N, C-alpha and C positions, 0 to 999 in steps of 0.2 A: 210571500217572499218570491221574488222573481229571480230567474237564472240569467246572468249577464255574461255567459261564456260563449264566445264565437265558435262556430263549427270549423273543424279542420279536416281537410280531405286526407285520406290515408296515403302514406308514402311507402313505396316498395323498398325492401331491403336491397342495398346495392352490393353487398358482399364486401369482404375484406380487401379484395384487389382493386376496389374503386378508388382508393386513395393514391395520389401521386407523390412520389419522392420529391421534396422541395429542391434537392440537389441532384439533377439528372446525371452529372458526371463526377461521382465521388472519387476521392483519391483511393488507390488500392490500399488495403490494410498493410501496415508496416509489420514485417515478420518480427516476431519476438525471439529473443535469444533462446536457443535450445536449452532445456533444463540439464541436459547431459554436460553442458559446458562448465557448470558450477559444481563445487564440492563443499559440503558442510564439514567443517573440522571442529571438533569439541575437544578442548584441551583442559586439563586439570590445572588450575592456578593455585596460588598459595591460599587465597581466601574464597575460592569458588571456581566455577567453570568459565572458560572463555570460548565464546562461539565465533567462528570465523567462516565467512563465505569466500572461497578461493576460485579464481578463474583457472580451470585445468590447463588451458592453452598457455597462458603467460605466467601462471604461478602468483599472480597479483592478488592481494587481499582486497576484496571488493567492499566488504563490511565486516565490522567486528563489534561484538558486544560483550562486556563493557569496552569502551574505547581504550586505545593505548594510554591516553592521558590519565584515565581513571585507574587503570591497572598500576601505572607508575605512582600515582597519588596514594593508592591504597597500600603500596609497599613501603612508603615513606614512614619512618618512625614517628614523625610529627603528626601524622594523619590520625584523626579520630572520627568516629561516626558522627555525622551531622556537620562536618567541617566544609562540606561542599556548598551547602546553602545556608542562608541566614534566615532563621525561623523567628527571631525576635523582631519587634517593631522598632 
């Protein structure tokens, strides 16, 4: 059986700095909002907890879970578990 593998000359390790950045003029990173700007508020609701993320500067509610719509829906006397989605075909 013959060996049909071509010889390859050794290659010197170029190091990690040998690779060039494809974008030589990248945009500076955008500053992220400081975590101190936001406040987590946990309120006891009628049927569980309501989690809100507030902007300390403006007092605006950034996010809420469950949403206001879901809280209103769950407080309705006509609401029952499973009324939000249709599970049947």
